[in-house]
C-alpha positions, 0 to 999 in steps of 0.5 A, spaced: 500 499 499 503 507 498 503 512 503 498 518 502 502 524 503 500 525 510 504 519 512 510 519 507 511 525 511 511 522 517 516 516 514 521 521 511 521 524 519 523 518 521 527 517 517 532 524 518 531 522 525 532 516 527 539 515 524 541 521 530 537 519 536 540 513 541 538 508 545 531 504 542 529 511 540 532 507 533 528 502 532 522 504 534 522 510 530 524 505 525 517 500 526 513 506 526 516 508 519 514 501 518 507 499 520 505 507 515 505 504 510 502 498 511 495 496 510 489 500 515 487 495 518 479 493 521 478 489 528 471 486 528 469 486 534 462 484 537 458 478 541 459 471 540 455 468 534 453 476 531 456 473 525 462 476 525 467 471 521 461 472 517 461 479 515 470 477 514 469 473 508 464 478 506 469 482 507 475 478 503 470 475 498 471 469 499 470 464 504 476 463 508 474 464 516 470 459 519 463 462 521 460 455 526 463 455 533 470 451 534 478 451 534 479 459 530 473 462 532 476 462 540 483 466 536 484 472 534 485 471 526 488 476 523 487 476 514 492 481 509 494 480 503 499 476 500 502 472 495 499 465 495 494 461 500 496 460 507 495 459 515 500 460 520 499 459 526 503 463 530 505 460 537 507 466 543 514 465 542 514 467 536 515 460 532 510 459 526 507 453 524 503 453 519 497 450 515 494 450 507 487 451 508 482 445 508 479 442 501 474 447 501 479 454 502 478 455 509 482 455 515 483 448 517 478 446 524 485 443 526 490 447 527 495 442 530 498 446 536 495 446 544 491 452 543 494 455 550 501 456 546 497 459 539 498 467 541 494 468 534 494 466 526 496 469 521 494 469 514 495 470 508 490 470 501 490 472 494 486 477 494 486 484 491 480 487 497 487 485 501 491 489 499 488 496 502 486 493 508 488 488 513 481 485 518 482 481 524 477 477 526 476 476 534 472 472 539 466 473 542 466 480 547 461 477 551 465 469 552 464 464 556 471 464 556 474 468 559 480 468 556 476 468 548 474 474 552 481 477 554 484 476 548 481 479 544 480 486 548 487 485 550 488 485 541 483 492 541 485 495 547 494 495 546 493 494 554 495 487 558 488 484 561 491 478 562 497 474 565 498 469 560 498 473 555 506 475 554 510 480 551 511 476 543 503 476 544 503 484 545 508 484 541 503 481 535 497 483 537 498 490 535 492 494 535 487 496 530 487 503 527 479 502 527 473 497 529 467 495 526 462 492 532 457 488 530 450 487 533 444 483 533 440 486 537 438 493 541 444 494 543 446 493 550 449 497 555 457 493 555 456 494 548 457 501 548 463 500 555 466 495 549 466 501 544 468 506 550 473 502 552 476 501 546 476 509 545 480 510 553 484 505 553 488 506 545 493 513 546 491 513 537 488 518 534 484 513 529 480 511 537 473 514 536 467 515 534 469 518 526 473 511 525 468 506 528 463 504 526 456 500 528 453 493 523 447 492 525 447 484 523 441 479 521 436 484 521 433 479 516 431 476 523 427 482 525 418 480 525 418 483 518 412 488 515 406 483 512 411 483 504 416 479 508 421 486 508 425 487 514 428 492 512 421 498 513 422 496 520 430 496 520 432 503 518 428 506 524 431 501 530 438 503 526 437 510 526 435 509 535 441 505 534 446 510 532 442 515 536 445 511 542 452 510 541 452 517 537 459 517 542 462 511 540 460 510 532 460 514 527 454 510 523 450 504 524 449 500 517 443 494 517 446 489 513 444 481 512 450 478 513 449 471 511 446 474 504 453 479 503 457 474 504 453 469 500 452 473 494 460 475 495 463 470 496 460 466 489 457 460 492 451 461 489 451 455 483 447 456 477 444 449 480 441 453 487 439 459 482 435 451 478 433 451 485 430 456 486 426 457 479 422 450 480 420 452 487 418 460 483 413 456 478 410 451 484 402 453 485 402 460 490 399 456 495 404 450 495 409 456 495 407 460 502 406 453 506 413 451 504 416 459 505 413 460 512 418 456 516 424 453 516 421 446 518 417 446 514 421 448 509 425 440 509 420 437 510 415 437 506 413 434 500 417 438 493 419 438 487 426 441 489 429 434 493 431 436 501 438 436 499 439 441 495 432 446 500 437 444 505 444 447 502 439 453 500 437 455 508 444 455 508 446 460 503 440 464 503 436 463 510 428 464 508 428 470 507 433 470 501 428 465 499 423 468 500 426 473 496 429 469 490 422 466 489 419 472 489 423 476 483 423 469 478 416 469 480 414 475 477 420 474 472 422 468 469 426 469 465 430 473 471 439 471 469 442 468 474 447 473 473 441 479 474 438 474 480 445 475 485 446 481 483 438 484 486 440 477 493 447 483 493 442 489 494 438 485 499 443 485 503 444 492 504 452 490 504 453 495 498 451 500 503 456 498 508 461 499 502 460 505 501 460 507 509 466 503 510 470 508 503 467 514 507 469 512 514 476 509 514 478 508 507 478 516 505 480 518 512 487 511 512 493 517 511 490 521 515 489 516 521 496 513 520 499 519 520 496 522 526 498 514 530 504 515 528 505 522 531 503 520 538 507 514 538 513 518 536 511 524 541 511 517 546 518 515 544 520 525 544 518 523 552 522 517 554 528 519 550 533 519 555 537 524 552 534 531 552 537 532 545 532 527 543 528 529 546 528 537 543 529 535 536 524 529 536 519 535 538 522 540 533 521 534 527 513 533 530 513 541 530 515 543 524 511 537 521 504 541 524 505 547 522 505 544 515 496 546 512 495 539 509 497 536 516 491 541 519 487 534 518 490 532 523 488 538 527 481 536 525 481 529 526 483 531 534 477 537 535 472 531 531 474 528 537 473 531 542 467 533 540 464 527 537 466 522 544 462 528 547 468 532 551 466 538 548 460 540 546 456 545 540 451 545 537 447 538 534 448 542 527 456 546 527 457 539 530 454 535 524 459 541 520 465 540 523 464 532 522 463 533 515 470 537 514 475 533 519 471 527 514 473 528 507 475 533 501 470 532 497 468 540 497 460 539 495 459 533 500 463 538 506 459 544 503 451 541 502 454 543 495 455 538 491 451 541 484 454 548 485 460 550 482 467 552 486 467 559 485 460 558 489 463 553 494 469 558 494 464 563 497 460 559 502 466 555 504 469 563 505 462 564 510 463 558 514 470 561 515 467 567 518 461 565 521 466 560 526 470 565 528 464 569 530 462 562 534 470 562 537 470 570 540 464 571 541 458 565 547 463 559 545 467 557 552 474 556 551 474 549 550 469 551 544 473 556 542 479 552 541 475 547 536 471 553 533 479 557 532 481 550 528 474 548 524 474 556 522 482 555 520 480 549 515 475 552 512 479 557 510 485 552 507 479 549 503 477 556 500 484 556 498 484 550 496 478 551 491 479 558 489 487 554 486 492 557 490 493 551 496 493 543 496 489 541 503 
């Protein structure tokens, strides 16, 4: 993955001052430089059976992570890009035991290493989707096995929470840049506490609601509307959950994870689609009875074999089967590819993809640069020699004085506001968040179709408005935030006039 301009400048800083500092600081700066060029690390967290592994498979575009509870689902598992498909079981002493994927292309159920010796599982795949993203599947946070929950919390929070996690494991499980929290019911108090812990226990700039996302999975299990569609229920429920989680996630996205996995991983075959066509051709009354419940679907007499119907349930569940059959009944000549695309749309996953791009990918450069600068500041604070401390802090100051690095300031104040540490009027908070999260001037200003000159004038007006708020009526904390936002809109206006890069 190529680093963006912000993180590239931090890597240059490490290369510039690294050879001039003493002791272990050289190795620490080299590690920062190496880490900053790696893909964004996104951790998938949530309760047991929330559908985390199903989401991982959807993101990867392959069914690799086991979705049934077993040995693998009790371990932190990292999925990253590689030139070959391989499973490495990483022991606590740092040694590795390599395994091939099983015959189905999944992580083997038996890892051939005693559970208490395993630190994590490292999976490399030749999936282009992993070139810019490393996905980490974590065990259930509410597991009855306390060691599972502890390992997950250690990975997410970079803090030792169990005596049996040694330094090697802590080094390997180096923390997440962002988090997707998966849940299947109304958010509980301990769900919010987990996400608050992600924010407070990590020192990274990324550890704030802006880079955390709630995923409301299995919405097909909600009580459907009379026509069998759960989305009219899921959408308002997701909005209400987003309000509950407002201080810990940037958004809540509803999905049908099973449909996403089946369509994204290419699991629906021509034979499966033909079986769905046969079901669609049944008399409507018989079809309605057959599709009324899972037990009826597999037990009643039907032109489609029981084995095939059981497979359809595993791939689509009743909601997906009902959806497919209804559309095939209305359009018997529908092509298989068109049916798969409709099922993918019905999963809600396209919106998740779009939200991930907006919530994480567009901010990868700033996330990494901010986290790296925070680590360099820590190194400076611990440096033994005064000259090293001054050199590192001077280098940081030179970097953050550059106009492009104002995005880091924006993310910092956005963290304060979105977590509730600093209160702003709702409309101002929304405007500040858009400015911090995007480079799209039309979206920031709410003027997507306006000409650049009109957008420039709107940016100047916004800068003036925030300046006025900063000097009149704002508390000291609000004023500090407002001054940063004022400068952000000023720089945006300059960019729109072609005077500077933003």
